[in-house]
C-alpha positions, 0 to 999 in steps of 0.5 A: 500500500505504500511506495518504498525505495529503501536502503538494504531492501530485501526480496523477502520484504518485497514479497511480504509487502506486495501481499499486504498491498494486495489486501489493502487494494481490495478494500473500498470506501469513501477514502480508499480510492485507488488509481488502479481502478482509474487506469487509462485504456482509451487512446485519444492522442492518435492511432494505435500503431503497434501492441507489444505481444511478445518479448523476453523476461529476466527474473532476478530475485536479489535476496542480498541487501540493495541500496536506495541511493545507488541501486545495483542495476546490472541489467540496465548497465548492459543496455546503457553502456551498449545501446546496440545490445540485443538478446535472444531467448535462453541467453544466460545473463548471469549466475546468481549466488546459489549457482542458478542461471539467470535466463531470458525467457519468452513471454506473451500477452493475455487477452487484454494485451498485457504481460500478466504473470506472477513470475514477472515480479522482480523481472525485466522485460525486453521488447523490440520493434522493427521500423522500416523508416525513421519515425516519431511515435508515442511509447505508451507503457504502464506497470514499470518503474523505469525504461531504457529505449535504445540506450537512453533512460526514461521514467516508468509508470510505477502505479499502472495509471496508464499516464505515460506517453513518451515521444520517441524517434524510432530509428530505422531497424531494430529498436530496443525497449527494456522495462523494469517491472513495478509493484504489480506483476503486469506490463502493457506496452504500445506504440501510438502514431500521434494525430498532431505534432503538438497537442493536449492530452487529458491524461493527468489534469489538475483542476480546481472546483469553481466557487460561486463566491470567489472573484479571483482567477483559478489555476489549472494544469494540463499536459502538452505533447511535443512530437516535433524536433523543434522547441515549442515557444510563444504558445498560449492556452485560451480557456473558456468557462461559461463564456468568460475567456482567459489567455495564458502563456506557455513556457517553452516545451523541448523537442520530443517531450511532454510538459504539464503546464499551468493556465488560468481560468476565469471566475464566474458570476455568483448567480451561476447554477451549481453543478458541472460546466464545460471548460474549453481549452485551445492551444494556439501557436505563435501565429495565433492558430489553434493547434489543439482543443480539449474539453474538461468537466469542472464542478461549480460549487459553493465554498460551503461544500467540500471542494478543491483549491489549486495554487502555484507551488514555489517548488517548481511553478507547478499547479497543485491542489488541496481539498477542503471540508469547510466549517458549518459555521458560516459567520464566525471568524478565527476558527480552527484549522485541521491539516489532514494528511492522507494515506498511500494511494488516497487522493486528497479530495477523498481524504477531505470527503471522509470528514463530516464538516465541523462546526468550529473549523476547516479541514484542509487536506494537501496532496503530498504531490501525489496519492503515493508521493513522498510519504510526507517527506522531502517534497511531500513535506514542502507541499504540506507546508505550502498548503498550510500557508495558503489555507491560513492566508485564506481562512485566517484561523485562530493561530492558537488552534492549528491541528495535525492529523492523518491516517496510515501513511498520513499517520506517518506524516502526522508523526513526522511533520509533528516532530519536525515542526512542533511549534506549528500545531496545538495538538496532533493525532496520528491514526494507524500510523508508523513514526519512521519509514525505515523502521516500518519496513524493517518490522515486516522483515523481522516478524517474517524471519521469526516464522519457523524454517519450514514456513519460510521454505514454503515462501521460497526462503531456503536456509541458505537465503535466510542465512544470507539475509541474516549475515551482518551488513557492514557499511563503509565509512562513506555509506555511513556518511551517506546514511547520515543525510537521512537524519531529518527523517529519523522521527524517533530521534526527534521524539521529545519535540512532541512535548510541545503539544498533546498527542492522541494516538488512534489505532485499530486493535487488529491492524496488520497493514500498520501492525498494532505493535508499532502504535503500542511501541509509541505508547511505551516511548511516550509514557517515559516522558510525556504527560499529555497523550491519549492512546486508544485502540479501536476494538476489533479495528483493522487498518480501515474500519470506516471513515471514523478510522480518521474522523474520530469524534474523540480526536476533535474533542481532544483538539478542542481542549488544547491551544498553541501556547504563546511564546511568552507563556513558555517556561521550558522548551526543548527542540531537536532537528537533523538539519536547519535546512529542514527545521530550524525554529521553535517559537523564539529560538532558531538553530542556524548552523551545526557543528556536525552536519546532519547529526541531531542538534538540540537546545533546552531552554528554561526561565524558571530560575533564570534565563538558561539555554543548554545546547548540543551540536549547535554552531550558530544560534538566534534568540528573538527576545521581542517575542517575550514579555520578560525583561531580560538582561543576562542569559546562561548559554551552556553555563556561560553568563552573557549580557543581552538586550531584551528588546532585540534578537541576538546571534550567538556563535560558538568560537573555540568552544566559547559562545560569543554574540555576533552580527547577523550571519551572511546569507552566503553561509549555510543556514535555514535558508540553504543548508544542503544536501543535494535534494535541496537543489530541487526547489525554488522554481527550479530550472534544468540547464543541459549541455549543448557544447559537447560531442554528439553523444554527450549532448544527446545524453545530457539532454535526455538525462534532463528530460528523464529527471523532468519526467520523473518529477512530473510522475512522482511530484505532479511537477512542472520542470522548465528545461533550457539549453545552456546557451539560453541560460541568462542569470538575470532572466532566472533570478533567485531560481535554483538551477540544475546543471547537466554537464561539465565545464567543458560542454555546458557554457552555463557552468562559468556563469554559475560555478566559476568559483565552485570548490569542485570543478569538473571537465572532460577527463578531470575532477578538481576536488579541492587539492585532489585531482582525479583523471579519467572518463569514468567519474560521475558526481552529484553536488550542490553549492550556493547560487552566489548571485542569490541569497537563498537559491542553489545550484545542483550539479549532475556531472561527469568527466566522460561517457562512462561517468555520465552513464553511471549518473543515469539514476535519479534516486535523488527524486525518491523519498527515503533516499539519502544524499549529502552535499557531495557524492563522487562515484565511478561507472562501477556504481551500476554493478556495485551500488553504494559500495562503489561510491568513492567520496561522500561529504558535507561542505562546511558552514562557509560552503568550503571543502576545507571546513567540511566533512568528507569520507573517501574510499 
């Protein structure tokens, strides 16, 4: 039921997990609405050209530990490094550790034109198509996690939505498609002859509900397919709703790509009849000619009904939505606001619909960017914050009455967001949740291994397999540092942040999707230090036992009795964070910098006897005395008395183990605004800039790598990524936007505009890493540094020294939740075969963004 890409994941866990998912998939109800029931089957974008009915499959049951940041990919390694590779039936790919041959076997589709067989789990599918001419087509496939076409990577359709449409130029002769099977043991693949060079597709639109009381424009988003070899520039979308027109500019769409673009929708008269209305869209070219039309049904509602709202995300300029269960009290101001985060596979609209409307507040349900999304971490976390801010600006709630709740994966989101941002909520209520994503995964493995050996053998777990699983895994120092980049997600390390508020834990007595013992463990942990929590097991409750699985009246009674404290009322305060870039502030104290990056930093504050702060792993601290009513002249910081002015805020820096009052830190240093690691580069309306000044192979690769990442961010994050050539990048045009550079100093001319003074320099055949020089064409790197012409924007770099290195950098697991990426990762082409153990260097820059003051581990 949940989307996972974890370090050290085992095949056993996959087997257990899939069976759990299938159990949950059969459940129905108001909130449990699965995309699997909405799969797109009809083709409206052109004519069906070819259905793949025969192919080869290769099953690789890897019982060994695998990586999440750098997964081992021996199959893709062959097809990436050798795009002309062909395989045949009964070809032996390899021999596994038990001595079994891994053989390519023939497979055929069923009556639904789908490769559908239980044996496809943990498999790759090899397909070929012979084209008599060079031709542009749309490749449509579903059920796969990734795809390599003629040696170039593309995003898959993990959840079998039927949304994937990839424009491809088939070469004359044999074209090779290699797909990795996803969560279901089925794959469908077709080729479509596009009906138009440029057109809309209605697969995956994001639309608001239109409210009769509102007078502002709305935002929607629709995908545009460009099957030409040219850039689509200066196009517009005209929307018409009930006779009112709005025109929107379309950002440039690269050749052979699909982009989800925002557009505006006009407001309507408050006399409009409630119901549905047709939204008519026209796509016009730069000559004002209509090249495509699309009609979409929209809901016309009153704001007092359950409804959807849309907004433009600051992360990437995309249109996101959230859903609202509005208060029944139409007159009161300053009501409560309940942020409710959904479970895996649940749409935000169904999350809100599962709630009865309250008479004292509005329920707001963000999306996590997708129904599976990021488990409320990474960009799911940012989505929750964006929605909370937008909803607060609209509903103007009582700032002391903001509450957090959620079910299943949303229960995890509640534990995680509550621990990460404790001063934002008056109380939290995790329902059927698990605190830590990795511990939840591990719990299934541990419980399964407790079964008798004869039972394990029935499940395919022979004694040899069990012994291999139980063999201790000894990570390298590089891997340990990589893992540390995930500290902000280790919720239990932040557990004392729950002291900020009351906690209500709701769990089904017989839940086997998120086993009840996980909730009981949290009850035991809270019981050792927390004096304001309630634990309730619903009798005979499974994972989902009706809408009261989350809309439990006792939760809202619990909420009503608690409010968020004013900072001036706080006498004792504790706060913990894994990174100031994720969470830095509690009330009136902010952690700006750490001594040891991505280790837990904390402070304990008390003003009962005197104004006192004790710190751990903090290099720079801010105290805002203006939020307090006290008259304060001295403070004790780690036992040192300091004179202060209570009418200002001060900055304290630890210099030579002594705290000193300093000036406000430069924004060019690390801080809450920009702290790394590498994932942090993918926000602030990020733009991808690819190399065009290299060899033909380099230019093709880096362009397709940028497209691959953009495809992945669309699919996983409902994203809209602007892609541009290096020759079109002008820093003044893209002010304060994060930039991802694809290429190196030799082939990407934007390098010197953004990275001229970077402590790491990469060119063809050479890496300059501070004082180290690494030669060869096999090196690949991911790293992030500040954008020096901005106070908060960053530059992320996907680079290599040559063809081998750039293909080793094909994977984009930095766009997957649960993966861990520090500021810098250096690896070579063996990473495709050996995973994390092949990473040669990982590290964090210092607080001044230098190598010398940073922490790096080398292998």
